[in-house]
PyMOL Python script that loads the backbone (N, CA, C, O; Angstrom):
from pymol import cmd

cmd.read_pdbstr("""\
ATOM      1  N   UNK A   1      97.891  55.011-110.221  1.00  0.00           N
ATOM      2  CA  UNK A   1      96.635  55.687-110.417  1.00  0.00           C
ATOM      3  C   UNK A   1      95.638  54.689-111.023  1.00  0.00           C
ATOM      4  O   UNK A   1      95.914  54.109-112.073  1.00  0.00           O
ATOM      5  N   UNK A   2      94.488  54.485-110.378  1.00  0.00           N
ATOM      6  CA  UNK A   2      93.538  53.495-110.892  1.00  0.00           C
ATOM      7  C   UNK A   2      92.863  53.987-112.164  1.00  0.00           C
ATOM      8  O   UNK A   2      92.533  55.163-112.314  1.00  0.00           O
ATOM      9  N   UNK A   3      92.674  53.043-113.066  1.00  0.00           N
ATOM     10  CA  UNK A   3      91.983  53.364-114.316  1.00  0.00           C
ATOM     11  C   UNK A   3      90.491  53.133-114.126  1.00  0.00           C
ATOM     12  O   UNK A   3      90.073  52.213-113.423  1.00  0.00           O
ATOM     13  N   UNK A   4      89.699  53.982-114.765  1.00  0.00           N
ATOM     14  CA  UNK A   4      88.256  53.818-114.666  1.00  0.00           C
ATOM     15  C   UNK A   4      87.785  52.899-115.786  1.00  0.00           C
ATOM     16  O   UNK A   4      88.366  52.873-116.871  1.00  0.00           O
ATOM     17  N   UNK A   5      86.755  52.169-115.515  1.00  0.00           N
ATOM     18  CA  UNK A   5      86.221  51.234-116.500  1.00  0.00           C
ATOM     19  C   UNK A   5      85.459  52.006-117.580  1.00  0.00           C
ATOM     20  O   UNK A   5      85.006  53.124-117.332  1.00  0.00           O
ATOM     21  N   UNK A   6      85.313  51.426-118.769  1.00  0.00           N
ATOM     22  CA  UNK A   6      84.578  52.104-119.841  1.00  0.00           C
ATOM     23  C   UNK A   6      83.155  52.519-119.457  1.00  0.00           C
ATOM     24  O   UNK A   6      82.732  53.610-119.839  1.00  0.00           O
ATOM     25  N   UNK A   7      82.391  51.689-118.709  1.00  0.00           N
ATOM     26  CA  UNK A   7      81.054  52.167-118.323  1.00  0.00           C
ATOM     27  C   UNK A   7      81.106  53.405-117.434  1.00  0.00           C
ATOM     28  O   UNK A   7      80.244  54.278-117.530  1.00  0.00           O
ATOM     29  N   UNK A   8      82.107  53.481-116.579  1.00  0.00           N
ATOM     30  CA  UNK A   8      82.251  54.664-115.715  1.00  0.00           C
ATOM     31  C   UNK A   8      82.621  55.903-116.535  1.00  0.00           C
ATOM     32  O   UNK A   8      82.117  56.996-116.279  1.00  0.00           O
ATOM     33  N   UNK A   9      83.499  55.727-117.516  1.00  0.00           N
ATOM     34  CA  UNK A   9      83.861  56.843-118.380  1.00  0.00           C
ATOM     35  C   UNK A   9      82.649  57.337-119.168  1.00  0.00           C
ATOM     36  O   UNK A   9      82.433  58.541-119.305  1.00  0.00           O
ATOM     37  N   UNK A  10      81.862  56.392-119.682  1.00  0.00           N
ATOM     38  CA  UNK A  10      80.655  56.766-120.412  1.00  0.00           C
ATOM     39  C   UNK A  10      79.659  57.467-119.500  1.00  0.00           C
ATOM     40  O   UNK A  10      79.000  58.425-119.905  1.00  0.00           O
ATOM     41  N   UNK A  11      79.553  56.984-118.270  1.00  0.00           N
ATOM     42  CA  UNK A  11      78.644  57.620-117.312  1.00  0.00           C
ATOM     43  C   UNK A  11      79.098  59.044-117.009  1.00  0.00           C
ATOM     44  O   UNK A  11      78.276  59.952-116.886  1.00  0.00           O
ATOM     45  N   UNK A  12      80.405  59.233-116.890  1.00  0.00           N
ATOM     46  CA  UNK A  12      80.940  60.571-116.629  1.00  0.00           C
ATOM     47  C   UNK A  12      80.614  61.508-117.791  1.00  0.00           C
ATOM     48  O   UNK A  12      80.203  62.648-117.571  1.00  0.00           O
ATOM     49  N   UNK A  13      80.795  61.036-119.018  1.00  0.00           N
ATOM     50  CA  UNK A  13      80.486  61.860-120.192  1.00  0.00           C
ATOM     51  C   UNK A  13      79.005  62.177-120.269  1.00  0.00           C
ATOM     52  O   UNK A  13      78.625  63.307-120.575  1.00  0.00           O
ATOM     53  N   UNK A  14      78.161  61.182-119.993  1.00  0.00           N
ATOM     54  CA  UNK A  14      76.714  61.408-120.019  1.00  0.00           C
ATOM     55  C   UNK A  14      76.292  62.401-118.945  1.00  0.00           C
ATOM     56  O   UNK A  14      75.426  63.242-119.184  1.00  0.00           O
ATOM     57  N   UNK A  15      76.898  62.308-117.761  1.00  0.00           N
ATOM     58  CA  UNK A  15      76.529  63.229-116.688  1.00  0.00           C
ATOM     59  C   UNK A  15      76.981  64.653-116.999  1.00  0.00           C
ATOM     60  O   UNK A  15      76.267  65.605-116.685  1.00  0.00           O
ATOM     61  N   UNK A  16      78.154  64.814-117.610  1.00  0.00           N
ATOM     62  CA  UNK A  16      78.594  66.158-118.003  1.00  0.00           C
ATOM     63  C   UNK A  16      77.682  66.756-119.072  1.00  0.00           C
ATOM     64  O   UNK A  16      77.368  67.946-119.042  1.00  0.00           O
ATOM     65  N   UNK A  17      77.259  65.910-120.022  1.00  0.00           N
ATOM     66  CA  UNK A  17      76.333  66.369-121.059  1.00  0.00           C
ATOM     67  C   UNK A  17      74.992  66.779-120.441  1.00  0.00           C
ATOM     68  O   UNK A  17      74.414  67.796-120.826  1.00  0.00           O
ATOM     69  N   UNK A  18      74.505  65.996-119.497  1.00  0.00           N
ATOM     70  CA  UNK A  18      73.259  66.309-118.814  1.00  0.00           C
ATOM     71  C   UNK A  18      73.363  67.634-118.067  1.00  0.00           C
ATOM     72  O   UNK A  18      72.462  68.469-118.144  1.00  0.00           O
ATOM     73  N   UNK A  19      74.457  67.821-117.350  1.00  0.00           N
ATOM     74  CA  UNK A  19      74.660  69.064-116.599  1.00  0.00           C
ATOM     75  C   UNK A  19      74.710  70.258-117.540  1.00  0.00           C
ATOM     76  O   UNK A  19      74.146  71.308-117.231  1.00  0.00           O
ATOM     77  N   UNK A  20      75.371  70.116-118.680  1.00  0.00           N
ATOM     78  CA  UNK A  20      75.455  71.223-119.638  1.00  0.00           C
ATOM     79  C   UNK A  20      74.070  71.588-120.174  1.00  0.00           C
ATOM     80  O   UNK A  20      73.739  72.768-120.295  1.00  0.00           O
ATOM     81  N   UNK A  21      73.275  70.589-120.489  1.00  0.00           N
ATOM     82  CA  UNK A  21      71.922  70.855-121.006  1.00  0.00           C
ATOM     83  C   UNK A  21      71.062  71.512-119.933  1.00  0.00           C
ATOM     84  O   UNK A  21      70.360  72.484-120.210  1.00  0.00           O
ATOM     85  N   UNK A  22      71.112  70.991-118.716  1.00  0.00           N
ATOM     86  CA  UNK A  22      70.293  71.563-117.648  1.00  0.00           C
ATOM     87  C   UNK A  22      70.728  72.983-117.295  1.00  0.00           C
ATOM     88  O   UNK A  22      69.890  73.830-116.990  1.00  0.00           O
ATOM     89  N   UNK A  23      72.024  73.243-117.335  1.00  0.00           N
ATOM     90  CA  UNK A  23      72.494  74.616-117.094  1.00  0.00           C
ATOM     91  C   UNK A  23      72.035  75.569-118.195  1.00  0.00           C
ATOM     92  O   UNK A  23      71.703  76.722-117.921  1.00  0.00           O
ATOM     93  N   UNK A  24      72.015  75.093-119.431  1.00  0.00           N
ATOM     94  CA  UNK A  24      71.540  75.928-120.543  1.00  0.00           C
ATOM     95  C   UNK A  24      70.057  76.251-120.377  1.00  0.00           C
ATOM     96  O   UNK A  24      69.633  77.381-120.624  1.00  0.00           O
ATOM     97  N   UNK A  25      69.270  75.263-119.960  1.00  0.00           N
ATOM     98  CA  UNK A  25      67.837  75.508-119.728  1.00  0.00           C
ATOM     99  C   UNK A  25      67.662  76.482-118.571  1.00  0.00           C
ATOM    100  O   UNK A  25      66.853  77.406-118.657  1.00  0.00           O
ATOM    101  N   UNK A  26      68.409  76.288-117.497  1.00  0.00           N
ATOM    102  CA  UNK A  26      68.314  77.170-116.342  1.00  0.00           C
ATOM    103  C   UNK A  26      68.712  78.607-116.707  1.00  0.00           C
ATOM    104  O   UNK A  26      68.042  79.562-116.314  1.00  0.00           O
ATOM    105  N   UNK A  27      69.802  78.747-117.460  1.00  0.00           N
ATOM    106  CA  UNK A  27      70.260  80.068-117.875  1.00  0.00           C
ATOM    107  C   UNK A  27      69.211  80.754-118.746  1.00  0.00           C
ATOM    108  O   UNK A  27      68.917  81.935-118.562  1.00  0.00           O
ATOM    109  N   UNK A  28      68.651  80.007-119.692  1.00  0.00           N
ATOM    110  CA  UNK A  28      67.637  80.569-120.582  1.00  0.00           C
ATOM    111  C   UNK A  28      66.404  80.985-119.796  1.00  0.00           C
ATOM    112  O   UNK A  28      65.841  82.052-120.045  1.00  0.00           O
ATOM    113  N   UNK A  29      65.984  80.165-118.862  1.00  0.00           N
ATOM    114  CA  UNK A  29      64.779  80.475-118.096  1.00  0.00           C
ATOM    115  C   UNK A  29      64.997  81.657-117.161  1.00  0.00           C
ATOM    116  O   UNK A  29      64.141  82.537-117.067  1.00  0.00           O
ATOM    117  N   UNK A  30      66.122  81.688-116.474  1.00  0.00           N
ATOM    118  CA  UNK A  30      66.327  82.747-115.484  1.00  0.00           C
ATOM    119  C   UNK A  30      66.723  84.072-116.119  1.00  0.00           C
ATOM    120  O   UNK A  30      66.106  85.098-115.835  1.00  0.00           O
ATOM    121  N   UNK A  31      67.729  84.068-116.964  1.00  0.00           N
ATOM    122  CA  UNK A  31      68.175  85.323-117.554  1.00  0.00           C
ATOM    123  C   UNK A  31      67.350  85.683-118.785  1.00  0.00           C
ATOM    124  O   UNK A  31      66.894  86.817-118.931  1.00  0.00           O
ATOM    125  N   UNK A  32      67.167  84.715-119.658  1.00  0.00           N
ATOM    126  CA  UNK A  32      66.458  84.996-120.904  1.00  0.00           C
ATOM    127  C   UNK A  32      65.020  85.417-120.698  1.00  0.00           C
ATOM    128  O   UNK A  32      64.623  86.501-121.126  1.00  0.00           O
ATOM    129  N   UNK A  33      64.222  84.561-120.036  1.00  0.00           N
ATOM    130  CA  UNK A  33      62.807  84.859-119.864  1.00  0.00           C
ATOM    131  C   UNK A  33      62.546  85.893-118.769  1.00  0.00           C
ATOM    132  O   UNK A  33      61.619  86.695-118.889  1.00  0.00           O
ATOM    133  N   UNK A  34      63.339  85.884-117.720  1.00  0.00           N
ATOM    134  CA  UNK A  34      63.104  86.790-116.601  1.00  0.00           C
ATOM    135  C   UNK A  34      63.659  88.181-116.773  1.00  0.00           C
ATOM    136  O   UNK A  34      63.141  89.126-116.179  1.00  0.00           O
ATOM    137  N   UNK A  35      64.713  88.335-117.581  1.00  0.00           N
ATOM    138  CA  UNK A  35      65.362  89.641-117.688  1.00  0.00           C
ATOM    139  C   UNK A  35      65.335  90.172-119.129  1.00  0.00           C
ATOM    140  O   UNK A  35      64.792  91.245-119.390  1.00  0.00           O
ATOM    141  N   UNK A  36      65.918  89.422-120.047  1.00  0.00           N
ATOM    142  CA  UNK A  36      66.070  89.929-121.410  1.00  0.00           C
ATOM    143  C   UNK A  36      64.748  90.032-122.168  1.00  0.00           C
ATOM    144  O   UNK A  36      64.551  90.963-122.950  1.00  0.00           O
ATOM    145  N   UNK A  37      63.855  89.092-121.942  1.00  0.00           N
ATOM    146  CA  UNK A  37      62.571  89.112-122.645  1.00  0.00           C
ATOM    147  C   UNK A  37      61.434  89.614-121.765  1.00  0.00           C
ATOM    148  O   UNK A  37      60.268  89.337-122.045  1.00  0.00           O
ATOM    149  N   UNK A  38      61.755  90.342-120.715  1.00  0.00           N
ATOM    150  CA  UNK A  38      60.730  90.807-119.783  1.00  0.00           C
ATOM    151  C   UNK A  38      59.742  91.757-120.458  1.00  0.00           C
ATOM    152  O   UNK A  38      58.538  91.648-120.226  1.00  0.00           O
ATOM    153  N   UNK A  39      60.213  92.664-121.268  1.00  0.00           N
ATOM    154  CA  UNK A  39      59.313  93.634-121.908  1.00  0.00           C
ATOM    155  C   UNK A  39      58.277  92.969-122.814  1.00  0.00           C
ATOM    156  O   UNK A  39      57.086  93.241-122.668  1.00  0.00           O
ATOM    157  N   UNK A  40      58.698  92.096-123.756  1.00  0.00           N
ATOM    158  CA  UNK A  40      57.673  91.435-124.576  1.00  0.00           C
ATOM    159  C   UNK A  40      56.742  90.540-123.747  1.00  0.00           C
ATOM    160  O   UNK A  40      55.550  90.442-124.038  1.00  0.00           O
ATOM    161  N   UNK A  41      57.288  89.894-122.722  1.00  0.00           N
ATOM    162  CA  UNK A  41      56.452  89.032-121.892  1.00  0.00           C
ATOM    163  C   UNK A  41      55.498  89.830-121.011  1.00  0.00           C
ATOM    164  O   UNK A  41      54.458  89.311-120.604  1.00  0.00           O
ATOM    165  N   UNK A  42      55.833  91.075-120.713  1.00  0.00           N
ATOM    166  CA  UNK A  42      54.960  91.909-119.875  1.00  0.00           C
ATOM    167  C   UNK A  42      53.673  92.302-120.597  1.00  0.00           C
ATOM    168  O   UNK A  42      52.742  92.798-119.964  1.00  0.00           O
ATOM    169  N   UNK A  43      53.608  92.090-121.890  1.00  0.00           N
ATOM    170  CA  UNK A  43      52.370  92.377-122.630  1.00  0.00           C
ATOM    171  C   UNK A  43      51.313  91.307-122.377  1.00  0.00           C
ATOM    172  O   UNK A  43      50.131  91.523-122.646  1.00  0.00           O
ATOM    173  N   UNK A  44      51.738  90.150-121.860  1.00  0.00           N
ATOM    174  CA  UNK A  44      50.829  89.048-121.551  1.00  0.00           C
ATOM    175  C   UNK A  44      50.602  89.039-120.039  1.00  0.00           C
ATOM    176  O   UNK A  44      51.555  89.099-119.262  1.00  0.00           O
ATOM    177  N   UNK A  45      49.349  88.966-119.634  1.00  0.00           N
ATOM    178  CA  UNK A  45      49.019  89.000-118.212  1.00  0.00           C
ATOM    179  C   UNK A  45      48.504  87.637-117.757  1.00  0.00           C
ATOM    180  O   UNK A  45      47.704  87.009-118.452  1.00  0.00           O
ATOM    181  N   UNK A  46      48.962  87.180-116.591  1.00  0.00           N
ATOM    182  CA  UNK A  46      48.518  85.927-115.999  1.00  0.00           C
ATOM    183  C   UNK A  46      48.083  86.216-114.566  1.00  0.00           C
ATOM    184  O   UNK A  46      48.896  86.635-113.742  1.00  0.00           O
ATOM    185  N   UNK A  47      46.821  85.998-114.269  1.00  0.00           N
ATOM    186  CA  UNK A  47      46.262  86.205-112.925  1.00  0.00           C
ATOM    187  C   UNK A  47      46.587  87.584-112.358  1.00  0.00           C
ATOM    188  O   UNK A  47      46.919  87.714-111.180  1.00  0.00           O
ATOM    189  N   UNK A  48      46.493  88.577-113.170  1.00  0.00           N
ATOM    190  CA  UNK A  48      46.686  89.948-112.704  1.00  0.00           C
ATOM    191  C   UNK A  48      48.120  90.431-112.676  1.00  0.00           C
ATOM    192  O   UNK A  48      48.375  91.562-112.263  1.00  0.00           O
ATOM    193  N   UNK A  49      49.064  89.611-113.103  1.00  0.00           N
ATOM    194  CA  UNK A  49      50.466  90.017-113.126  1.00  0.00           C
ATOM    195  C   UNK A  49      51.024  89.853-114.528  1.00  0.00           C
ATOM    196  O   UNK A  49      50.645  88.923-115.241  1.00  0.00           O
ATOM    197  N   UNK A  50      51.927  90.752-114.935  1.00  0.00           N
ATOM    198  CA  UNK A  50      52.561  90.578-116.243  1.00  0.00           C
ATOM    199  C   UNK A  50      53.421  89.314-116.257  1.00  0.00           C
ATOM    200  O   UNK A  50      54.041  88.968-115.252  1.00  0.00           O
ATOM    201  N   UNK A  51      53.453  88.631-117.392  1.00  0.00           N
ATOM    202  CA  UNK A  51      54.166  87.363-117.491  1.00  0.00           C
ATOM    203  C   UNK A  51      55.667  87.523-117.253  1.00  0.00           C
ATOM    204  O   UNK A  51      56.298  86.619-116.706  1.00  0.00           O
ATOM    205  N   UNK A  52      56.248  88.652-117.652  1.00  0.00           N
ATOM    206  CA  UNK A  52      57.670  88.899-117.390  1.00  0.00           C
ATOM    207  C   UNK A  52      57.969  88.929-115.904  1.00  0.00           C
ATOM    208  O   UNK A  52      58.972  88.376-115.452  1.00  0.00           O
ATOM    209  N   UNK A  53      57.095  89.576-115.144  1.00  0.00           N
ATOM    210  CA  UNK A  53      57.249  89.598-113.680  1.00  0.00           C
ATOM    211  C   UNK A  53      57.095  88.196-113.118  1.00  0.00           C
ATOM    212  O   UNK A  53      57.850  87.790-112.234  1.00  0.00           O
ATOM    213  N   UNK A  54      56.106  87.446-113.635  1.00  0.00           N
ATOM    214  CA  UNK A  54      55.865  86.091-113.140  1.00  0.00           C
ATOM    215  C   UNK A  54      57.082  85.211-113.363  1.00  0.00           C
ATOM    216  O   UNK A  54      57.485  84.467-112.468  1.00  0.00           O
ATOM    217  N   UNK A  55      57.683  85.290-114.573  1.00  0.00           N
ATOM    218  CA  UNK A  55      58.862  84.467-114.854  1.00  0.00           C
ATOM    219  C   UNK A  55      60.035  84.859-113.976  1.00  0.00           C
ATOM    220  O   UNK A  55      60.756  83.986-113.493  1.00  0.00           O
ATOM    221  N   UNK A  56      60.244  86.136-113.759  1.00  0.00           N
ATOM    222  CA  UNK A  56      61.402  86.535-112.965  1.00  0.00           C
ATOM    223  C   UNK A  56      61.203  86.242-111.485  1.00  0.00           C
ATOM    224  O   UNK A  56      62.182  86.056-110.763  1.00  0.00           O
ATOM    225  N   UNK A  57      59.957  86.197-111.012  1.00  0.00           N
ATOM    226  CA  UNK A  57      59.723  85.959-109.588  1.00  0.00           C
ATOM    227  C   UNK A  57      59.414  84.508-109.248  1.00  0.00           C
ATOM    228  O   UNK A  57      60.022  83.942-108.339  1.00  0.00           O
ATOM    229  N   UNK A  58      58.475  83.899-109.968  1.00  0.00           N
ATOM    230  CA  UNK A  58      58.076  82.537-109.630  1.00  0.00           C
ATOM    231  C   UNK A  58      58.481  81.515-110.685  1.00  0.00           C
ATOM    232  O   UNK A  58      58.872  80.399-110.344  1.00  0.00           O
ATOM    233  N   UNK A  59      58.394  81.873-111.931  1.00  0.00           N
ATOM    234  CA  UNK A  59      58.635  80.919-113.005  1.00  0.00           C
ATOM    235  C   UNK A  59      60.036  80.338-112.999  1.00  0.00           C
ATOM    236  O   UNK A  59      60.211  79.134-113.184  1.00  0.00           O
ATOM    237  N   UNK A  60      61.032  81.183-112.787  1.00  0.00           N
ATOM    238  CA  UNK A  60      62.420  80.709-112.776  1.00  0.00           C
ATOM    239  C   UNK A  60      62.657  79.754-111.606  1.00  0.00           C
ATOM    240  O   UNK A  60      63.410  78.789-111.732  1.00  0.00           O
ATOM    241  N   UNK A  61      62.016  80.025-110.475  1.00  0.00           N
ATOM    242  CA  UNK A  61      62.179  79.146-109.317  1.00  0.00           C
ATOM    243  C   UNK A  61      61.515  77.800-109.583  1.00  0.00           C
ATOM    244  O   UNK A  61      62.079  76.755-109.261  1.00  0.00           O
ATOM    245  N   UNK A  62      60.325  77.821-110.168  1.00  0.00           N
ATOM    246  CA  UNK A  62      59.633  76.566-110.472  1.00  0.00           C
ATOM    247  C   UNK A  62      60.397  75.753-111.518  1.00  0.00           C
ATOM    248  O   UNK A  62      60.488  74.530-111.412  1.00  0.00           O
ATOM    249  N   UNK A  63      60.936  76.423-112.509  1.00  0.00           N
ATOM    250  CA  UNK A  63      61.732  75.726-113.522  1.00  0.00           C
ATOM    251  C   UNK A  63      62.982  75.132-112.879  1.00  0.00           C
ATOM    252  O   UNK A  63      63.378  74.017-113.221  1.00  0.00           O
ATOM    253  N   UNK A  64      63.602  75.853-111.961  1.00  0.00           N
ATOM    254  CA  UNK A  64      64.777  75.342-111.257  1.00  0.00           C
ATOM    255  C   UNK A  64      64.429  74.087-110.453  1.00  0.00           C
ATOM    256  O   UNK A  64      65.208  73.133-110.437  1.00  0.00           O
ATOM    257  N   UNK A  65      63.281  74.075-109.793  1.00  0.00           N
ATOM    258  CA  UNK A  65      62.873  72.894-109.032  1.00  0.00           C
ATOM    259  C   UNK A  65      62.616  71.705-109.958  1.00  0.00           C
ATOM    260  O   UNK A  65      62.971  70.575-109.624  1.00  0.00           O
ATOM    261  N   UNK A  66      62.008  71.949-111.105  1.00  0.00           N
ATOM    262  CA  UNK A  66      61.789  70.876-112.076  1.00  0.00           C
ATOM    263  C   UNK A  66      63.127  70.337-112.573  1.00  0.00           C
ATOM    264  O   UNK A  66      63.293  69.128-112.734  1.00  0.00           O
ATOM    265  N   UNK A  67      64.077  71.233-112.815  1.00  0.00           N
ATOM    266  CA  UNK A  67      65.403  70.796-113.257  1.00  0.00           C
ATOM    267  C   UNK A  67      66.102  69.951-112.196  1.00  0.00           C
ATOM    268  O   UNK A  67      66.822  69.012-112.536  1.00  0.00           O
ATOM    269  N   UNK A  68      65.904  70.266-110.924  1.00  0.00           N
ATOM    270  CA  UNK A  68      66.485  69.447-109.856  1.00  0.00           C
ATOM    271  C   UNK A  68      65.926  68.036-109.878  1.00  0.00           C
ATOM    272  O   UNK A  68      66.669  67.068-109.714  1.00  0.00           O
ATOM    273  N   UNK A  69      64.630  67.913-110.078  1.00  0.00           N
ATOM    274  CA  UNK A  69      64.003  66.590-110.135  1.00  0.00           C
ATOM    275  C   UNK A  69      64.498  65.821-111.363  1.00  0.00           C
ATOM    276  O   UNK A  69      64.832  64.640-111.272  1.00  0.00           O
ATOM    277  N   UNK A  70      64.540  66.502-112.509  1.00  0.00           N
ATOM    278  CA  UNK A  70      65.030  65.861-113.734  1.00  0.00           C
ATOM    279  C   UNK A  70      66.477  65.403-113.546  1.00  0.00           C
ATOM    280  O   UNK A  70      66.839  64.303-113.964  1.00  0.00           O
ATOM    281  N   UNK A  71      67.295  66.233-112.926  1.00  0.00           N
ATOM    282  CA  UNK A  71      68.698  65.874-112.678  1.00  0.00           C
ATOM    283  C   UNK A  71      68.795  64.645-111.778  1.00  0.00           C
ATOM    284  O   UNK A  71      69.576  63.735-112.059  1.00  0.00           O
ATOM    285  N   UNK A  72      68.023  64.607-110.716  1.00  0.00           N
ATOM    286  CA  UNK A  72      68.089  63.471-109.792  1.00  0.00           C
ATOM    287  C   UNK A  72      67.677  62.177-110.487  1.00  0.00           C
ATOM    288  O   UNK A  72      68.331  61.148-110.315  1.00  0.00           O
ATOM    289  N   UNK A  73      66.612  62.217-111.263  1.00  0.00           N
ATOM    290  CA  UNK A  73      66.139  61.011-111.956  1.00  0.00           C
ATOM    291  C   UNK A  73      67.147  60.563-113.008  1.00  0.00           C
ATOM    292  O   UNK A  73      67.472  59.378-113.097  1.00  0.00           O
ATOM    293  N   UNK A  74      67.646  61.516-113.809  1.00  0.00           N
ATOM    294  CA  UNK A  74      68.582  61.170-114.880  1.00  0.00           C
ATOM    295  C   UNK A  74      69.910  60.671-114.320  1.00  0.00           C
ATOM    296  O   UNK A  74      70.476  59.715-114.851  1.00  0.00           O
ATOM    297  N   UNK A  75      70.417  61.292-113.267  1.00  0.00           N
ATOM    298  CA  UNK A  75      71.680  60.838-112.681  1.00  0.00           C
ATOM    299  C   UNK A  75      71.532  59.455-112.048  1.00  0.00           C
ATOM    300  O   UNK A  75      72.457  58.645-112.106  1.00  0.00           O
ATOM    301  N   UNK A  76      70.386  59.183-111.451  1.00  0.00           N
ATOM    302  CA  UNK A  76      70.138  57.850-110.902  1.00  0.00           C
ATOM    303  C   UNK A  76      70.171  56.809-112.015  1.00  0.00           C
ATOM    304  O   UNK A  76      70.747  55.733-111.852  1.00  0.00           O
ATOM    305  N   UNK A  77      69.553  57.132-113.143  1.00  0.00           N
ATOM    306  CA  UNK A  77      69.546  56.213-114.286  1.00  0.00           C
ATOM    307  C   UNK A  77      70.962  56.009-114.837  1.00  0.00           C
ATOM    308  O   UNK A  77      71.345  54.887-115.167  1.00  0.00           O
ATOM    309  N   UNK A  78      71.736  57.094-114.937  1.00  0.00           N
ATOM    310  CA  UNK A  78      73.110  57.000-115.441  1.00  0.00           C
ATOM    311  C   UNK A  78      73.955  56.130-114.515  1.00  0.00           C
ATOM    312  O   UNK A  78      74.700  55.267-114.980  1.00  0.00           O
ATOM    313  N   UNK A  79      73.842  56.354-113.212  1.00  0.00           N
ATOM    314  CA  UNK A  79      74.612  55.564-112.249  1.00  0.00           C
ATOM    315  C   UNK A  79      74.200  54.093-112.277  1.00  0.00           C
ATOM    316  O   UNK A  79      75.048  53.205-112.188  1.00  0.00           O
ATOM    317  N   UNK A  80      72.909  53.841-112.400  1.00  0.00           N
ATOM    318  CA  UNK A  80      72.429  52.461-112.448  1.00  0.00           C
ATOM    319  C   UNK A  80      72.967  51.754-113.684  1.00  0.00           C
ATOM    320  O   UNK A  80      73.365  50.591-113.607  1.00  0.00           O
ATOM    321  N   UNK A  81      72.984  52.445-114.826  1.00  0.00           N
ATOM    322  CA  UNK A  81      73.525  51.855-116.050  1.00  0.00           C
ATOM    323  C   UNK A  81      75.024  51.580-115.926  1.00  0.00           C
ATOM    324  O   UNK A  81      75.514  50.571-116.435  1.00  0.00           O
ATOM    325  N   UNK A  82      75.744  52.461-115.260  1.00  0.00           N
ATOM    326  CA  UNK A  82      77.198  52.289-115.117  1.00  0.00           C
ATOM    327  C   UNK A  82      77.545  51.170-114.156  1.00  0.00           C
ATOM    328  O   UNK A  82      78.603  50.555-114.287  1.00  0.00           O
ATOM    329  N   UNK A  83      76.679  50.890-113.191  1.00  0.00           N
ATOM    330  CA  UNK A  83      76.965  49.860-112.199  1.00  0.00           C
ATOM    331  C   UNK A  83      76.593  48.464-112.659  1.00  0.00           C
ATOM    332  O   UNK A  83      76.969  47.488-112.009  1.00  0.00           O
ATOM    333  N   UNK A  84      75.867  48.337-113.761  1.00  0.00           N
ATOM    334  CA  UNK A  84      75.497  47.010-114.241  1.00  0.00           C
ATOM    335  C   UNK A  84      76.719  46.329-114.841  1.00  0.00           C
ATOM    336  O   UNK A  84      77.506  46.958-115.549  1.00  0.00           O
ATOM    337  N   UNK A  85      76.872  45.039-114.555  1.00  0.00           N
ATOM    338  CA  UNK A  85      78.041  44.332-115.112  1.00  0.00           C
ATOM    339  C   UNK A  85      77.923  44.185-116.621  1.00  0.00           C
ATOM    340  O   UNK A  85      76.831  44.054-117.174  1.00  0.00           O
ATOM    341  N   UNK A  86      79.077  44.211-117.263  1.00  0.00           N
ATOM    342  CA  UNK A  86      79.112  44.060-118.709  1.00  0.00           C
ATOM    343  C   UNK A  86      78.996  42.590-119.088  1.00  0.00           C
ATOM    344  O   UNK A  86      79.445  41.714-118.349  1.00  0.00           O
ATOM    345  N   UNK A  87      78.402  42.328-120.224  1.00  0.00           N
ATOM    346  CA  UNK A  87      78.339  40.957-120.742  1.00  0.00           C
ATOM    347  C   UNK A  87      79.645  40.647-121.461  1.00  0.00           C
ATOM    348  O   UNK A  87      79.913  41.164-122.545  1.00  0.00           O
ATOM    349  N   UNK A  88      80.453  39.793-120.837  1.00  0.00           N
ATOM    350  CA  UNK A  88      81.738  39.444-121.436  1.00  0.00           C
ATOM    351  C   UNK A  88      81.737  38.034-121.974  1.00  0.00           C
ATOM    352  O   UNK A  88      82.749  37.560-122.492  1.00  0.00           O
ATOM    353  N   UNK A  89      80.603  37.356-121.856  1.00  0.00           N
ATOM    354  CA  UNK A  89      80.522  35.982-122.346  1.00  0.00           C
ATOM    355  C   UNK A  89      80.396  35.961-123.860  1.00  0.00           C
ATOM    356  O   UNK A  89      79.800  36.852-124.466  1.00  0.00           O
ATOM    357  N   UNK A  90      80.962  34.941-124.447  1.00  0.00           N
ATOM    358  CA  UNK A  90      80.867  34.750-125.896  1.00  0.00           C
ATOM    359  C   UNK A  90      79.571  34.004-126.205  1.00  0.00           C
ATOM    360  O   UNK A  90      79.379  32.896-125.703  1.00  0.00           O
ATOM    361  N   UNK A  91      78.671  34.577-127.021  1.00  0.00           N
ATOM    362  CA  UNK A  91      77.373  33.952-127.257  1.00  0.00           C
ATOM    363  C   UNK A  91      77.449  32.665-128.076  1.00  0.00           C
ATOM    364  O   UNK A  91      76.450  31.950-128.153  1.00  0.00           O
ATOM    365  N   UNK A  92      78.566  32.342-128.679  1.00  0.00           N
ATOM    366  CA  UNK A  92      78.644  31.137-129.541  1.00  0.00           C
ATOM    367  C   UNK A  92      78.822  29.868-128.767  1.00  0.00           C
ATOM    368  O   UNK A  92      78.902  28.791-129.358  1.00  0.00           O
TER     369      UNK A  92
END
""", "prot")
cmd.dss("prot")
cmd.show_as("cartoon", "prot")
cmd.util.cbc("prot")
cmd.orient("prot")
């Protein structure tokens, strides 16, 4: 069984942490703002619609699209960092 290098292990941990954070934001935006907090948000109106309705219909989708972009950029950065060679030379 091949062993993974330390940069790959670190990249895996960073990517799992990123996924957990993005899932928490997605869960909060979709369920929290769109369903659980709909009544308080419905007291605020945006362009003729209650804010609770806006979050459950359009806001959660827009937040999901932003999270996809953030995920793609962050994962690209994580992969790029993991693929860079380590400095094993002795500076002395």
